PAVO-96111 format. One record per residue: residue number from 0; residue in one letter; chain; x negated, y, z of N, C-alpha, C in turn. Coordinates in pm, whole numbers. Atoms other than C-alpha are relative to their C-alpha. Layout:
% residues N
+-----+---+---+--------+--------+--------+--------+--------+--------+--------+--------+--------+
:   k : r : c :   n_px :   n_py :   n_pz :  ca_px :  ca_py :  ca_pz :   c_px :   c_py :   c_pz :
+-----+---+---+--------+--------+--------+--------+--------+--------+--------+--------+--------+
: NUM : A : A :      X :      Y :      Z :      X :      Y :      Z :      X :      Y :      Z :
...
+-----+---+---+--------+--------+--------+--------+--------+--------+--------+--------+--------+
This chain:
% residues 87
+-----+---+---+--------+--------+--------+--------+--------+--------+--------+--------+--------+
:   k : r : c :   n_px :   n_py :   n_pz :  ca_px :  ca_py :  ca_pz :   c_px :   c_py :   c_pz :
+-----+---+---+--------+--------+--------+--------+--------+--------+--------+--------+--------+
:   0 : M : A :     12 :     46 :    136 :   3459 :    948 :    302 :   -144 :    -45 :    -24 :
:   1 : M : A :    133 :     55 :     23 :   3164 :    736 :    191 :    -63 :     63 :   -124 :
:   2 : A : A :     73 :    -55 :    114 :   2897 :    872 :    -38 :    -17 :   -109 :   -105 :
:   3 : T : A :     18 :     96 :    108 :   2878 :    705 :   -377 :   -126 :     27 :    -79 :
:   4 : D : A :    123 :    -35 :     72 :   2565 :    878 :   -500 :   -115 :    -85 :     55 :
:   5 : P : A :    109 :     85 :    -51 :   2279 :    622 :   -477 :   -121 :     79 :     46 :
:   6 : M : A :    115 :    -81 :    -42 :   2028 :    905 :   -432 :     13 :     45 :    144 :
:   7 : E : A :    -18 :    -39 :   -139 :   2180 :    985 :    -93 :    -56 :   -105 :     95 :
:   8 : Y : A :     51 :    109 :    -81 :   2066 :    647 :     38 :   -107 :    -75 :    -79 :
:   9 : P : A :    104 :     67 :     80 :   1736 :    564 :   -128 :    -34 :   -135 :     61 :
:  10 : S : A :     34 :    133 :    -48 :   1643 :    201 :   -106 :   -144 :     -2 :     49 :
:  11 : K : A :    137 :     18 :    -49 :   1333 :     83 :     78 :    -86 :    -48 :   -115 :
:  12 : P : A :     87 :     55 :    103 :   1030 :     14 :   -138 :     -3 :   -152 :     10 :
:  13 : R : A :      2 :    147 :      0 :   1021 :   -352 :   -240 :   -136 :    -50 :     42 :
:  14 : R : A :    124 :     63 :    -43 :    760 :   -559 :    -64 :    -19 :   -129 :    -78 :
:  15 : R : A :     27 :    127 :     66 :    591 :   -852 :   -225 :     48 :   -113 :     89 :
:  16 : S : A :    -48 :    114 :    -77 :    743 :  -1177 :   -121 :   -118 :    -83 :     50 :
:  17 : R : A :    105 :     88 :    -55 :    544 :  -1420 :     92 :    -42 :   -102 :   -106 :
:  18 : R : A :     31 :     97 :    104 :    569 :  -1672 :   -192 :    -92 :     62 :   -104 :
:  19 : N : A :     83 :    -69 :     99 :    423 :  -1419 :   -435 :   -141 :     20 :     54 :
:  20 : A : A :    132 :    -19 :    -60 :    139 :  -1342 :   -195 :    -76 :   -132 :      5 :
:  21 : L : A :     66 :    130 :     -6 :     64 :  -1712 :   -149 :    -47 :    -43 :   -138 :
:  22 : L : A :     40 :     34 :    136 :     55 :  -1756 :   -525 :   -124 :     79 :    -42 :
:  23 : Q : A :    117 :    -81 :     31 :   -210 :  -1483 :   -535 :   -118 :    -36 :     91 :
:  24 : G : A :    110 :     44 :    -85 :   -428 :  -1673 :   -287 :     -9 :     77 :    131 :
:  25 : K : A :     -1 :    -75 :   -125 :   -325 :  -1469 :     17 :     87 :    -73 :    100 :
:  26 : E : A :    -83 :     56 :   -106 :   -190 :  -1584 :    350 :    -15 :     86 :    124 :
:  27 : P : A :      5 :    -83 :   -121 :   -114 :  -1423 :    687 :   -118 :    -36 :     89 :
:  28 : L : A :    105 :     19 :   -100 :   -391 :  -1378 :    943 :     68 :     24 :    135 :
:  29 : Q : A :    -75 :     -8 :   -124 :   -225 :  -1453 :   1274 :    -95 :     26 :    117 :
:  30 : I : A :     83 :    -36 :   -114 :   -414 :  -1267 :   1547 :     80 :     90 :     93 :
:  31 : R : A :    -65 :    -88 :    -97 :   -311 :  -1083 :   1861 :    -99 :    110 :     37 :
:  32 : I : A :     81 :   -116 :    -36 :   -445 :   -734 :   1923 :     85 :     92 :     85 :
:  33 : P : A :    -80 :    -92 :    -82 :   -343 :   -463 :   2169 :     90 :     88 :    -88 :
:  34 : T : A :    -98 :    -79 :     73 :    -36 :   -267 :   2058 :    -57 :    134 :    -45 :
:  35 : A : A :     56 :   -131 :     35 :   -225 :     64 :   2065 :    -98 :    -12 :   -117 :
:  36 : V : A :     95 :     20 :    110 :   -497 :    -75 :   1835 :     76 :    -25 :   -130 :
:  37 : K : A :    -82 :     28 :    119 :   -234 :   -208 :   1593 :     58 :    129 :    -56 :
:  38 : R : A :    -58 :   -127 :     45 :    -64 :    132 :   1579 :   -105 :     90 :    -64 :
:  39 : K : A :    108 :    -83 :     55 :   -394 :    314 :   1523 :    -45 :    -54 :   -136 :
:  40 : F : A :     44 :     62 :    125 :   -496 :     66 :   1251 :     99 :     30 :   -112 :
:  41 : K : A :   -101 :    -24 :    102 :   -167 :     98 :   1064 :      9 :    148 :    -36 :
:  42 : A : A :     -4 :   -143 :     27 :   -169 :    477 :   1100 :   -119 :     42 :    -86 :
:  43 : E : A :    119 :    -32 :     79 :   -525 :    498 :    966 :     15 :    -49 :   -144 :
:  44 : A : A :    -23 :     53 :    135 :   -434 :    276 :    671 :     95 :     92 :    -77 :
:  45 : A : A :    -97 :    -88 :     65 :   -134 :    498 :    595 :    -64 :    133 :    -39 :
:  46 : L : A :     67 :   -127 :     32 :   -348 :    813 :    612 :    -91 :    -14 :   -122 :
:  47 : R : A :     88 :     25 :    115 :   -581 :    655 :    356 :     76 :    -46 :   -123 :
:  48 : G : A :    -82 :     44 :    112 :   -292 :    551 :    134 :    -17 :   -148 :    -31 :
:  49 : L : A :     24 :    142 :     17 :   -364 :    181 :    189 :    102 :    -82 :     77 :
:  50 : E : A :    -74 :     97 :    -79 :   -164 :   -118 :    299 :    -98 :    -53 :    105 :
:  51 : P : A :     92 :     51 :   -103 :   -306 :   -264 :    624 :    -90 :   -113 :    -50 :
:  52 : N : A :     85 :    109 :     50 :   -428 :   -575 :    440 :   -110 :     52 :    -92 :
:  53 : E : A :    104 :    -59 :     86 :   -614 :   -357 :    188 :   -111 :     63 :     85 :
:  54 : M : A :    101 :    -60 :    -87 :   -787 :   -166 :    468 :    -81 :   -109 :     70 :
:  55 : F : A :     74 :    110 :    -62 :   -875 :   -492 :    643 :   -105 :    -55 :    -96 :
:  56 : M : A :     95 :     54 :     97 :  -1039 :   -620 :    322 :   -118 :     95 :    -20 :
:  57 : E : A :    110 :    -97 :      9 :  -1242 :   -297 :    291 :    -93 :    -13 :    120 :
:  58 : L : A :     80 :     14 :   -122 :  -1355 :   -331 :    652 :    -80 :   -130 :     -2 :
:  59 : W : A :     69 :    129 :      2 :  -1441 :   -700 :    607 :   -115 :      2 :   -100 :
:  60 : N : A :    106 :     -7 :    101 :  -1637 :   -636 :    287 :   -118 :     84 :     50 :
:  61 : N : A :    108 :    -82 :    -57 :  -1834 :   -359 :    462 :    -74 :    -75 :    110 :
:  62 : F : A :     62 :     81 :   -105 :  -1897 :   -589 :    760 :    -96 :   -102 :    -60 :
:  63 : E : A :     85 :    102 :     62 :  -2031 :   -866 :    536 :   -124 :     62 :    -64 :
:  64 : A : A :    115 :    -66 :     63 :  -2253 :   -625 :    341 :    -99 :     45 :    106 :
:  65 : N : A :     87 :    -44 :   -109 :  -2389 :   -486 :    668 :    -75 :   -118 :     61 :
:  66 : Q : A :     65 :    119 :    -55 :  -2461 :   -836 :    799 :   -113 :    -48 :    -93 :
:  67 : K : A :    103 :     41 :     97 :  -2651 :   -924 :    479 :   -120 :     95 :      8 :
:  68 : R : A :    108 :    -98 :     -9 :  -2852 :   -601 :    506 :    -81 :    -22 :    127 :
:  69 : R : A :     70 :     21 :   -127 :  -2934 :   -667 :    871 :    -83 :   -128 :     -2 :
:  70 : R : A :     77 :    125 :     10 :  -3040 :  -1025 :    796 :   -123 :     19 :    -89 :
:  71 : A : A :    111 :    -24 :     92 :  -3258 :   -904 :    510 :   -113 :     75 :     70 :
:  72 : T : A :    103 :    -74 :    -73 :  -3442 :   -675 :    752 :    -35 :    -69 :    131 :
:  73 : D : A :     28 :     83 :   -118 :  -3460 :   -952 :   1016 :     55 :     55 :    130 :
:  74 : E : A :    -61 :    -49 :   -123 :  -3244 :   -761 :   1262 :     82 :   -110 :     66 :
:  75 : L : A :    -84 :    107 :    -54 :  -3020 :  -1067 :   1300 :    -66 :   -137 :    -11 :
:  76 : G : A :     60 :    130 :     26 :  -3251 :  -1343 :   1190 :     69 :    -67 :   -116 :
:  77 : P : A :    -59 :     69 :    115 :  -3162 :  -1599 :    925 :    147 :    -32 :     23 :
:  78 : A : A :   -141 :     38 :     -8 :  -2801 :  -1686 :    849 :     12 :   -137 :     63 :
:  79 : P : A :    -15 :    131 :    -63 :  -2669 :  -1979 :   1053 :     25 :   -107 :   -105 :
:  80 : E : A :    -23 :    114 :     90 :  -2661 :  -2322 :    891 :    148 :    -32 :     -3 :
:  81 : P : A :   -143 :     35 :      4 :  -2316 :  -2423 :    766 :     29 :   -128 :     76 :
:  82 : V : A :    -44 :    119 :    -71 :  -2124 :  -2680 :    968 :     31 :   -106 :   -103 :
:  83 : V : A :    -27 :    110 :     93 :  -2096 :  -3021 :    803 :    148 :      1 :    -38 :
:  84 : G : A :   -137 :     -2 :     49 :  -1785 :  -3025 :    586 :     44 :    136 :    -50 :
:  85 : E : A :    -34 :   -133 :     51 :  -1783 :  -2650 :    513 :    -70 :     22 :   -132 :
:  86 : A : A :     61 :    -30 :    130 :  -1852 :  -2520 :    167 :    -80 :    127 :      6 :
+-----+---+---+--------+--------+--------+--------+--------+--------+--------+--------+--------+
């Protein structure tokens, strides 16, 4: 006999649609990384209560801030000149 109680089979949480993400100025970052690194990254994000893209943005923001700090102290030298056509 099949269960009719919807609580017995909870639905998966709804994910944002790709269209919705694109409307918010987001798009996929298509990179290849070792499977073990991907698993560790996703597990770490879950432990922190973050989606992987949220953790990536935190890491990227910290990276950029660190680069600016290092350039300010001349550890890296001046920022490279932009390539013609880049904003």
